[in-house]
N, C-alpha and C positions, 0 to 999 in steps of 0.2 A: 504493500499500499505506501507507494512513494512516487514522486516526481523528482528526478535527478537525486534520489537519496534522501528525501524528506517526506514527512506525512502531508497528505492533502486529503481532507475528509469531507469538506462542505463544498458544494458545487451550486454556483449561481449561474441562472440563465436569465439573461436581460435582452428581451426583444424590444428594440427601440423603432422610431419611425423610419430611421436611416440605416439601421445595422442591427444584427444579432450578435450579442456577446456571451460567451462562457467564460467563467472564472473559477478556479479552485483555490480554497483557502485552508490553511492548517489551524489548528486548534489555538495557536498563538496569535492569529489575526494577519498571518503573512500571506500574501497573494503569491502562490507558487507556479500558477500556469494560467494564460489567458489566450483566448483566440476570438477572432471577430470576422464578419463577413457582411459586405453590403446588402440591403434589402431594397428591391425595385418598387416603385410607386407608378400608378396609373392616374394622372391628373388632368381632367377635361372639364372645364367649366365648373358646375357645382359637384362634380365627381371626384372622390379622392379615395382609391382603393388599392389595396395590396393583396398578393396571392397567398393563401393558405398552403397550396401546393409548394410555392418556394419557401415559406416558413418551415414546413416539415422537412424539406429536402436539406434547408441550411442547419436545422437543428440536429438531424441525423449526421450530417457532415461534421458538425461541432462536437457531438458525442464521440465519433470515431476518432477526432483528433484528440480528445481527452483520454480515449483508451490508449492511443498510440503514445501518449505523453506519461503513461503510468498512472493516471488519476483513477483513484478508487473510492468514490464517494460514499459516506454513509447516509447522508441525507443530501436532497437538492430542493431549492425553491426557485420559482419562475415568476417573472413580472412581465407583462406586455405594456404598450401604451395605452393611455386612455382611449376607450372605445375599441376599435378593431374588431367590429361584431362579425360573426360567422355563424350561418346556418349549417347545421349538421343533418344529414338524413339518418335513416334508421342503421345503415351499415357504418356510421361514424364518420363518414366523408363529407368534405364541404360541398354544398351545393351551389355555391357561388364564391364571388370575390368577398374579401373582408373589408367592411366600410369603416374608414379611418376617421379621428376626430374632425379633421378640417372639412369633411365632407358637409355640404349644405342642404341634402336634400331632405332631411327630417326637420327643417327649419319650422314648416308649418305645422308640424305635430307639437313643437315646443308650445305654441299659443295653445292647442287643445289641451295639453297636460296642464299649463298654466291655469286655463279656465276651470278645469276639473279641482285643482287644488284650491283655488278661490271659492268654488262652490262649497269645498268640504270645510273651509275656514281655517286652514292651516297648512302653509308651505314649508314647515319645518325649518325655516329660515335659510334654505338652500336655493342657489340661483339655477333655474332649469335651463340646460343646455341641449344642443342637438346631439351632443355625444352621449347623454344619458340613455339608459336602457329602455326606458318606455317610450320616448319618441323615436328611438331606433326601431323597435319592434313594430310600433304602429305605422311608420313609414314603410318598412319592409313587407309587413302584411297587405299594405295597400298597393304597393308597386307590383307585388310578386305574390297574389293569393293562392295561387296553386303551388308555389315553392313553400310558402308559409304552411301550407296544409301538410306537406311532407316533411317538415322540420321536426326532428326529434329533439334537438337542443339548439338554443339561440344563446351563444357564449361570447363574452367580449375576449380579447386577445389574451388575457391573463388565464380566463377560464379555458380557451382553447388549448393553451400550453399545457394546463394541467391535465385536461382530458386526454391529450395526446400522450403525455407521460404515464398517467395511472388509470385512465378510463373512467374517472368520476367527473360528471359535469357539475361545475360549482360557479359561484359569483364572488368575488371578494367582498369583505364586509364593508369597504368604503363606497364602492360602486352599489352594493346591497342598500346603503341608506336611501338611494333614489329610487327603490322601488316602493317606498312609502308604507302603504299598508293594504290589506286585502280588499277593503271597500272601494278604495280609489282605483285599484287595478279593475275591479268589477265595473264600476262606472265607466271606464274606458274601454270596455270589453277586452281586456288584456289579462284577465284573471287565469287564463289557462297558457300565457306565454311561457314557453319552457327554458327559463333562465339558469335553471340548477340551484342546488342549495347554496345558501349564504354560508361562507366559512370564515371564521375568524382567524386574524394573523397569528400564525404559530401553530395552528391546529394541523394535526396530521390528517391529509386527505386520503391517502393509501400509500401504495407501494409502487415503485417503477414497475411498468408491465413487464411480466416475466420474460416476454420475447424480447424486449429491448435490453433487460438485465443480462440475459444469456448472449445476445448479439454482442454487446461491448464488454463483456466479462466482469459485470460490475458486482454481481450477487445482490443481497437484499439492501435496496435503497428507500428510505422514507421520503416521500414527497410532502413537503410543508407547506401551507398556505401562506402567501405574502399578499401584496396589494399590487395595483398598477404602478408603473414605474416610477412616477414622481413621489407618490405616498410612500413606496418602499425606500425611496432616497430619505425622505423626511424621517422616517422610522430609524435610518442609521446615521443621522446628522448629529446625534449626541445632545439635542437641545433639552436643557433641564431648568432654566430659569426663565421666569416671565420677561418677555421682550426680546429673548433670543431668536434669531430668525435664520432661515436657509434660503439661499436664492439659487435655484437649480436651473440653469440656463443651457439648453442645448439647442434641439430644434426650435423649442419655445422657451419662455421664461417663467418659472413658477417661484412665487414668494410664499411662505408661510412662516408665521410668528406664533410662538407659544404663548398662550394666554390662560388666565385661570378659570374664565368662563366663556360661555358663547356670547357672539357679537350679533346684534340684530340690527342689520342695515335695512331700512324700509324698502329702499331701491334696489336691493339685492345685488349691489355692485361688487360687494364681497361677501363672504360667508364664513362660517366656522363649523368645524366637525369635530366630535369627540376624539381625544388624541392622548393616548398613554395616561389615562386618568385626569387630563386637563383638556385643553380644547387647541385647535390649531386654527388660526385665522389665515383665511387663503385668498389668493387671487393669482391668475395666470394670464399671460398675453398669448396671443395666436401665433406669433412668429418672432424669432429672435435669431439663432444661427441660420435659419433658412432664409431670413432677410440678408444676412451677411453674404451667405453663398450665392444668392441671387445677384447682389452688387458685383461680387467677384466674377461671376460668370457672365453677366449681361450688360454690365455698365462699365466698370472699370478695368475688367480683363486682368486681374490680379489674383494672386492666392492670398488667404487670410493674414498671413504673417506679413507678407510685403504691403497689404493694405493697411495694417497697423502701423508699420513704419512710416508709411505715407501720410497716415492720419496724424501722426505725433508731430510732423512738421507744421501743421496748422495750429494757431492759437486755439484756446479754449472758446467756445462759442462758434467756431467754424467761420469766421468772418460773417457772421450773419445768416448762414444756412441752417434750416431746420428740416429733419427728416422725420416723417411719421412711419414707422415700420409696420402698417397695417396691410401687408402683402397677402395675408390669408384672412382677412377680416380682422376684428379685434375682439378679444374677450374682456377681461377686467380692464378699466371699468365701464368700457362703452357697451359690451355685449352687442355688437352689431356685426353680423356675418357679412354684411354689405360694405364695410369700411374698405377702404383702398390705401395704398401707399402714396405718399407725396414727398416732394423735395421743394421746399419753398425758400424764397430769397435769392434766387439765382440772378446774377449778373454777369456782364461780359468778362469781369476780372475774376469771377469765381474759377478756382484752381481745383484739380483732381485732388488735392490734399485736402481743400476745404470739404469737398463732397464726401471724401472718406471720413474725415472727423465727424461730419454731421451724421453719418450712419452710426458710428459708435455711439455718439452722444444720443442719437434717437432711440437706441437699445436700452441705454441707461435710464432715459427719461420715461420709457414706458414702465420700468419697475419703480421709478419714483412716483409715478401717477397711481400705481396700486397702493404704495406706502402712504401717499397723501390722503387716500381715501380711508385707510386703516386708521390714521391719526384723527381724523374728523370723529371717529368714534372711540377715541380714548386709548387706542393701541399704540403704545409707544415703543419704537425699536431701541434696543441697546447694543446690538451688534448683530452682524449678518456673515454668515459662513457661505462661501461661494462654491458651487460645484457644477458639473456639466462641462461641455466642451469650451464653452466661452469663459470658464474660470481661467484658462490659460492666459487670457489677455489682461496684462498689467495695465494698459491704458484704460480698458472698460473697467476694470476694478477701481481705479482712482476716480474715474468720473462717477461711479455709483457712490463710492464714499463720500465724495463732495455733495452730491445730490441728496443722498439719505441723511447725511449729517453725522454718520455712526462710523465706527471702525468696521472694516470687512476684511475676512481673511479666506483666501482660496484654500481648499484642501489640497494636501500634498499629492493625492490621487483623486482626480476629478471624477472618476467613475463611481459616483456615490450610490447608485441604484444597485450596482453589483455588492458594494460594501454593506449596503442596507440589507440586502438579502442573505448576506453572510452573517450579518449581526441577529438576524431573525432565526437563521439556522442555529447559531450559537446557543441562544436562549433555549429553543425547541428541543435541543440535544443536551441540555443541562450543561453546558460549558460556560455560561454566563447567567447571572441571576436575573438581569433586566436588560433592555435595550440600551439604556444610558451606559451601563458597564460595558456591554458588548461593543457598542459604537467606539468607546474609547480604545479598545483593542484593535479595531479595524480601521479607525480614520484618525488622521492628524492634519492639523492645519499646517499650511507652508510658512505663512507669515502674516502679521496684521498691517493693514494699510489704513492709515489714518486721513480724514478729511485735511485738505491743504488749504490754508487761508489764501495763498497766493493764486489758487485757481478756482476756488469754490464760488466766489462772487460772480465770476463769469460764467460758470456752469449753471449756476442758480438763475442768472439773468436768461440764459439760453433755454433753461427749463420751462421759464414763464412763457418764452415764445412758443415753446412747443405745446403748452397747454391753451394758449390762445388759438394757436392754428388748429389743434384738435377740436375744440369747442366751435370754431368758425365753420369748420368743414362738415362736422358730423350731420348736419340736417341734410346735407347734399349727397351723402353717400348712397342711400337707398335709390334717390332720383337718378344719380349718375349710373347706377348698375342696372337701370331700367326695371326697378322693383316698386311695387305699390307702397311699401313702407319698411322700416327698419326691423 
């Protein structure tokens, strides 16, 4: 049971929007092996889909690589992206593509669910989104009624991973919150929607399918329930004091702040969920790293590292340029799927460095916008840990520190979802008493970055331009997209 001569007992499976990653950890919290492969997406208009067949092929490839590396796990946990809904037939095979969270086809069903919740008199304080299970099922059943009749299980990406691994249909507890109650589902004619049983984080779901265990020589492997990717990352972030936050910025940016009780925002711009005996106040953008990649690919023709070097040549405030990173619509706090990106303030003397700087600032400002709404409701940030691919950017980290007004710290290993899965496994296998203890074993911050007075004033002024531009353009987004309303 070794990888190059040392123990590797815990296996994390992290299916993201852009890649599938596997990592093996030993009981001391050291990552001993890792593998990844890119995942393809089909994007066309309102459609954003991926192939479950490719997911399965890549997962089997990754497990084969783990076998060849000598990994012999005693337990594994899997996380997929938010949404990623797959309809499975009686034979357990996918009946069609997986619907990913930027997909906008279920937007109309959001209004239907919201109306039913208003009629019930309680929306549980949650913001209803097209990526939630009920809008997804209602949209699927309306678009593909014959396929819906043949559906044995309707699983999100995390549930699909667990079903493939151990054969049990399940729904993670955080997504399960959005099933509300049986009376609401009955009112929506969704009481028989086959989502699978709700499983708590750390719960044994089953064992690795015997055929898979034999194929890869793993023996008996426990399959432990986790949550979707960002929530698993929060569970591994080591948040323990009120006001501590994690900013997980990969394809999207997600901000979560540990708080003693629930937060009720009547406009539902932000929301809170039970979390490790307290509450996590949440907000997420619709695009972060995906905006940066688009700029690199389609606008400035540069790689991210070169783009950051170029951005550093421009002064804070980007010489008056403002970038709205709404390339996939926007979630918190606009909740407008028809929002679109914009670059404002362009002049004849605007340089590529100015454009690059504005992009990095816009990504930071979108997180600042989330924090601003949280502060309106009394939630005060004390510090922010940075994870995800964008945590590599020193420039972005400094802009975030300036805008948020608190110290920020990138994790030494930015793959926080995999570490969160390892922490969950560590507790489930009795190697750690709780997630805070486990997270200290698996994670470490690289350095603390403080707000800088010499740059903060300019960044705050640029943030105010960002807010003004966002507010001015918001009424036009639906009209510009040819939609009847936001």
